[in-house]
N, C-alpha and C positions, 0 to 999 in steps of 0.2 A: 503667600501672605504676610508682608512684612507688619512687625509692630503686635503679633499676635504669639503668644507663647505656646510650645510646643505642644504641651497637654493640652489646650482649647483647640489647638488644631487638630491632632488626632482625633476628639471627641467630634467634630468638626465632619471629620472623614468617614469618624463610623456609623453617626446618626446619618448620613446621607446613604451610605451603603445599606444601614437597616431599613430606610424608606425603599431603595431601589429594592432590595431582598424584599422587601413587604406587597409588591405589585406584582409578584410571582404568583401570589395567594387566588389574583382575580384570573388567573389562566390555568392553574392545576387545583383539581378538586381536593388529590391524596395528601394530607400534613406529610407524612413521611417523603414523597417527592417533591416536595417544595422546600424539603429541609436538605434534598438531594442535589435539587438545582441551587441552591443558594451556596453549599459547598463547592457547586460549579464554581461559580461566581467568584469566590475566594481563591481557587485555584488560577483563575485568568487573570489575577492580581498578584499571584506569588513568583517568587524567583526564577523559574523555571524557563531558558531559553527558547527553549520549542515547546507550543501549548499542544501538544496532540492528546488525542482521547485517553491515550495510555497513560501518557505522563501526566495527565489531570486525575487519575485515578489512582495512579501511585505516589501523588500528592497528597490525596486529600484520605489513602490509607483505606479505600473501600471500592475495589473495582467493579463489583456487580453494579452498585446503586448507580454509579456516576455514568456504565453502558444502560444501565436501565433510563436515565433522563436521557438518554439519547436517542436510546435504539428501541425500547418499549413501552415507554409512557405514551399514555396519549394526553398531546396538548397542540394548541393551533400555533402554528410558525408564522402566519401571518398576522394573529393577534397579537403575537409577541413583538411581533418588527412594528404595529403600531403602537404600542405601549412606551419602546423606545424613543420612536419618536417623538412620543409625546412629553416625556420625559425630560430630552434633550431639549424641547422649543421651552420650557419649561424658563430654563437659563437661559438659552441663547436666541429667543425670539428676537428678531429684527425687520421691520418692513424694505429694509434695501439687502436685507441679506442675498448672499450666492447659494444656488443649488447646482454644484459640481457631480457630473456624470463623467465616470471613468471604467475600466472595467482592468481585472487584473487575474493573473491564472497563478493555481495551485500546483504545482509539481508532485507528479504522481509516477508510480513503478508498474501498477498494474490494470488491467482492464475491467475490472468491476465499479470501479467508486462512479456515478451516474455523471453522466456528460464528460468522463475523461475520455480523451484521444489525443491525438498527435494535430495541434494548432499551435497559430502563434502566440507568445504571451509575454510582456514586458518584462514580465520578472525575472525570464532569462535571455529575452535579448535574440528568440531566435524559435522557432518552430520543433516543440517538444510534447513528449507526454503530458498532460496536464489537463486539469478543469479550470474555466473562466467564469469568473460571475462580474456581473455589471453593478455599479453600486451607485448612489447616489450619498452625498455627504452637503451637508446644510453648515456652509460658512458667513458667519457674523462678527462682527468687531469684539463679541463676547467670547468668541471659540468657536470649534468646527467642533463636529459627531457626524457617524454614518447613521442616515434613516431609512435608505429603503437599501434591497438586495435584488439580485434575480438572477440564479444559474442559468448560464447559456448550454442548450442542448445543442450539438451536431446533428445534422441532418440523419447523419447513422444510426443516432439514438433514435430522434422521433420517428424514424421509419421503420424501427423493430421494436412491436409491443412487448415480446416475450423478454428483452434486453430490458425496458422500461421496469417491466413488472418486477424482474429480479432485482431491480435498485429500488424497487420501492416508490417510483415516482407516481405522482398524483395521476388518477385517472382523465385518459381525455387530454393530455398533455399534446402540444402539437408546435412546432419549428416557429421559434419567430427569432428573428433577425436582432441583435446589437441594439440597433436605432429604435425599434420597437419596444423591445423594452424600455430604453431612455423614455420612449413618448407617455408609456405604461406610467412609469416613475412619474414623471412632470404630472400628468394628469392625476394620479394618486393624490399626490402631494397637494394640489390645487383643491381637489375634492375634498380632502383634510383640512382645507384652510391654512395651510402653512405659509406662513407671511415670507416674500421670497419677491426681488426686483428680477432677478439677473439668472439665466445661466451658462455655465461655461463647459464644455467638452471639446475632446480632440477630434483630428479629423475623422476617424469609426463615426463620430455622429453628425458630419457636417450637412452642405447641401441637401436637404433631401424632408423627408417627413419629421424629423426632430423642427427643423425651420419652420416649418409650415404648421406646425401645431403652435410653436413659441410665440409666432405672430397671430396667431388667433385668438391668443390667450392673452394677448398685450404683454407680455414678459420682454424683456430684452436678453442680448444674448451674444455671446463670445463663441464662437464655433469654428473649428478648425477645418479646412478644406484642403483637398487634393488642390495640387497643378493642374491637372486636366478637367477640374471644375469651370461649369460656365454660369456666371449670372450677369444681371444687367443692376447696376446701380442708378441709373438715371444720367451720370455723367457720360463723357467720351471717353473709348474704349482706353484702357490703361496698355502697357506692354504686357507682352505675355507671359503669366508667371510662370517659376519653376521651381519644383519643389512642394513646398507646403508654404498654404497661407492663412489668413484667416476672416472669417465673416462675421462683422459684427450688424446689430441691428437693437431695433426695438421698435415699439407700437406707431414711430411717426419714423420709421427711417428703413429704407430698404438695405439688404444685405450687400456691404461692399466688401472689396479684398482691398488690404493694407498692404500687401506684397506689391512693389513695382511703382510706389506712389511716395510721394514728398512726406516727411515728418511731419509736419504742419497739418497737409490733408489727413493722413492717418489720423491725428487725434480728434481730427472736428469729426471725422466719421468714426471715432468710437463715440464721441459723447454725443450720437445722435443729429451733428448737422452734417449732411450728406452734401453740402455744397463744393463745387468743383475747384 
């Protein structure tokens, strides 16, 4: 913020942080737990390069209370998700914003963390022992922020009730694919009145239920597709795609591949004009 004195800027940051902390009182009844959760936020903004639970507890100087916030206190994680979403939208909301769906992995050593297993993650660029989460980020000209998340549970987890119980997974949890999680996030955003016009995602979420849900909702989309995917844009068959392409569409446009077509045609298709 140019033209603002450093003292005024710091006070603006402090006031906004106090505002964020005050929202925790809506979710947590006990004042001491609210204070611990507020200290947890402070450590997230601290200088430590790795934000593990242990390092955060060390930084705040109270190991037991910091661990209690995460493991022993009673609060609704989904309600907190909604608070974070609404807080972000106070600043970022725009009608033509983009909802970006993607997954990331969290590398692990052991086998006890919920959802951990040998699976592919872009964080490592290979199959390795990790957890995988699917995330939704809200992107507008005013900035960007995460507004939703879902932990992916492989079938060897959802098919093992004892393992789920030991990891304190919610009762009744069932296997869900990453595209299905993405659809749930899009529908949740629409249901909450989140303003956005487009959804972007890579080929994990390409032609399939995500595309169908977006068409029905009247949302534009840019989705990666595998080279083996088949779909009809209403134009003459294009050359056989190689590798990965993208399908783009909106409420007025069938999905089209931009791989193997001229740059002019690709621009027309991306803008919703699918003329051949």
